C-alpha positions, 0 to 999 in steps of 0.5 A, spaced: 094 805 308 090 811 305 094 817 305 101 820 308 097 816 314 097 823 317 088 823 319 087 821 325 082 816 329 081 815 336 081 808 340 077 805 344 077 799 348 071 795 348 070 794 356 071 802 357 065 802 351 061 797 355 062 801 362 060 808 358 054 804 355 051 801 363 053 806 366 047 811 360 042 805 361 043 806 368 043 815 367 036 818 368 039 822 362 034 820 355 036 819 349 039 824 347 046 823 344 052 822 348 059 821 344 063 814 349 070 813 346 076 815 348 079 821 344 087 820 345 088 821 338 093 816 334 095 819 326 093 811 323 102 811 320 103 811 327 098 806 329 099 801 323 108 803 326 104 801 332 102 794 330 107 792 327 112 793 331 108 791 337 106 784 333 114 783 331 113 785 323 119 789 318 115 789 314 113 795 310 107 801 309 104 801 302 101 807 301 095 809 297 091 815 294 085 818 300 078 818 298 075 823 298 071 824 303 076 820 308 075 825 315 081 828 316 080 828 324 077 823 328 075 825 336 070 825 339 068 830 346 066 826 352 065 832 356 057 830 357 059 823 358 064 825 363 057 829 366 052 825 366 057 819 368 059 820 374 066 821 370 065 816 367 072 816 362 076 811 359 081 807 362 085 802 357 090 805 354 091 804 346 098 799 347 093 796 353 088 793 348 093 793 343 096 787 346 089 785 349 087 785 341 094 781 339 095 776 344 087 774 342 088 773 334 094 769 336 090 764 340 085 764 335 092 761 331 091 753 329 084 753 332 077 752 328 073 757 327 066 757 326 
């Protein structure tokens, strides 16, 4: 992990993004930018710990220097999307998205790739 892990990111599950994109395409909004995403911020340390626990690992977390251009915080403002897209808001909590992602990759185990 880069830095102390306090930097935050916001993760949005693909089904929520697709729903937002479809609503945006069908809207009369035009071509001005609209943020789609999940405003729930999660620290990188929290995310790493959550994934480690969900997969049942006892691995440690290795820290590396934080790159100079790495943003400390990422959090989309989805106010405009909610207004323009019929109250659109992400539905899948981070934990449910991670469960689905972990299940997908576990399902690939042993299957030929490509």
